[in-house]
C-alpha atoms as one frame of an Amber mdcrd trajectory, in Angstrom:
protein
   0.000   0.000   0.000   1.287   3.432  -0.925   1.109   6.477   1.352  -0.832
   9.593   0.429  -0.872  13.035   1.984  -4.263  14.698   2.150  -3.555  18.433
   2.213  -6.548  20.470   3.326  -7.182  23.912   1.853  -9.638  26.416   3.261
 -12.599  25.395   5.323 -14.102  27.316   8.192 -13.612  27.438  11.917 -16.595
  26.735  14.191 -17.993  29.866  15.811 -19.368  28.269  18.987 -18.363  25.463
  21.334 -21.435  23.522  20.226 -20.442  23.824  16.555 -16.878  22.873  17.476
 -18.076  19.714  19.229 -20.192  18.798  16.199 -17.233  19.321  13.836 -14.911
  17.252  16.053 -17.491  14.452  16.162 -17.633  14.488  12.342 -13.807  14.264
  12.137 -13.789  11.425  14.704 -16.429   9.540  12.684 -14.463  10.002   9.448
 -11.224   8.876  11.098 -13.171   5.848  12.348 -14.157   5.048   8.757 -10.526
   5.362   7.611  -9.459   2.963  10.375  -6.018   1.433   9.971  -5.348   3.329
   6.752  -4.414   6.361   8.885  -0.626   6.663   9.117  -0.614  10.134  10.707
  -3.837  11.839  11.768  -2.163  15.162  11.056  -2.857  18.592  12.441  -4.320
  21.894  11.371  -1.896  24.584  10.208  -1.519  28.113  11.555   0.027  30.992
   9.649   1.737  30.272   6.348   4.377  31.997   4.227   5.531  31.429   0.657
   9.295  31.312   0.192  10.802  31.748  -3.290  14.034  33.089  -4.726  12.173
  36.410  -4.903  11.733  36.466  -1.114   9.087  35.692   1.478   5.448  36.670
   1.074   2.136  36.056   2.797  -0.093  33.078   2.173  -1.245  32.263  -1.351
  -4.866  32.397  -2.525  -5.668  28.974  -1.065  -3.262  28.276   1.784  -2.947
  24.801   3.237  -4.986  24.495   6.434  -3.909  21.019   7.590  -2.996  17.475
   6.584  -3.521  13.744   7.170  -1.396  10.855   5.870  -3.134   7.635   4.846
  -2.406   4.410   3.006  -4.435   3.419  -0.034  -4.299   0.953  -2.911  -3.789
   3.769  -5.436  -4.462   7.487  -5.873  -8.077   6.868  -6.889  -8.634   4.905
  -3.683  -7.018   7.721  -1.674  -9.259  10.297  -3.384 -12.325   8.159  -2.663
 -11.340   8.009   1.023 -10.892  11.795   1.046 -14.460  12.342  -0.171 -15.798
  11.671   3.320 -13.691  14.375   4.969 -15.655  16.946   7.008 -13.614  19.867
   5.648 -15.600  19.552   2.440 -18.764  20.445   4.382 -17.256  23.803   5.387
 -16.244  24.850   1.870 -12.719  23.443   1.935 -10.948  21.240  -0.573  -8.429
  18.419  -0.403  -5.283  17.933  -2.448  -4.269  14.246  -2.629  -0.567  13.574
  -3.210   1.257  10.243  -3.320   4.464  10.089  -1.317   7.472   8.563  -3.037
   9.866   6.419  -1.008  13.455   7.346  -1.653
């Protein structure tokens, strides 16, 4: 099984404790569905910066907001697993990238 990084972009933050509890329950349920395919449950990201030869600038138009690493049979399987992610319900998107062992 290959490893895939699910990079979250966007999404919203809950405005109340009640909404936060509901969102966390949705993430817990999704992680339960992923089961043993989770390699690293990941974390949300804070501030971001872009670094290029031109210098350092603020975040791009769609900064990464977090990640999870999973195993899957192939990239299509990884994308199918990503479809259940709660970030999609808050307007976010998910970039699926295969890791390459070196």
